[in-house]
N, C-alpha and C positions, 0 to 999 in steps of 0.2 A: 370180403371186404375188411378192412383193418378197422377197428375200433379207435375212437378219440374221445375218450371219456374227459370231462372237464368237470373239476371239483372245485367249486366256492368255496373260500373260506370268509368266513363274515365276521370272525373274531380271532385274536391269537397274538403271537408276539414276531416281532421283526427286528434285526440288528442291522442298523445303517452305520456306514462309516464315513464320518465328516472329516476333512481335510485338517482341520485345526484344532477340533475337540477329540477326535477318535470314535470307539465305536459307542454307539447309541443304542440300548436296547430298548424298545418301546411296545405297549400294548396297542392293538388295533382292534376297532369294530368298524364294521362297514355297513351301509344300509342303502337299499335300491331307493331312487327318487321316483316314486310312482307318477309323478307329474310330468317327469321326464324319461320315458321308456330307454331303457339301455345305458342309462346313467347311473353313478352310485357315488354316495359321500362317505369318504374314510377319513377317521378321527384317530389321531395317534396321541398317546399319552404316556406320561412317566409317572411311574409309581413315587409316590413321597418318600423323600429321605434316602434316593438312590443317587448314584452317579449320574444316570441319566437325567433325573431332574434336576441336578445341578449343572449339568452342563446345558440343558435347554435354557435354564434361567440365564446362563452366561452368554448364550448366543441371541436371547432376548434383548439383553443390555446392550451387547453389540449394535444389533439392529437398531435399536433406539438411539444410540448413539452416533450412527452414520445418518439415520433420519435427522437427527438434529442439525449434524454439520452440514446437510446437504441443504438447508435454510438459511446458512450464514451466507454473507456478501463474499464474493469471491478471494478479497484478501485476507478475510478472517477465517478461511479453510484450515483445518489443522494439516499439518506436515506429515507424510508417512515415509518412512525410509524402507527401501527396498530391500531384498537378501542379496 
């Protein structure tokens, strides 16, 4: 019988590719949620003073800008030019 060992990583580093920002290398830590068996929570963070930290701050700014714009009346929505 073939073995299928599963190795759980509860902490480490992962790189994501964002279409506008590029590569983001983030640290992560996962924890099992004992109140909900089978579920876990994973938190990703960027080390201070890194390109990933700056990129996450930029993404947060973009998200806040889009959120604020979504509450404007239809005639006041910002216009975006496509490529």
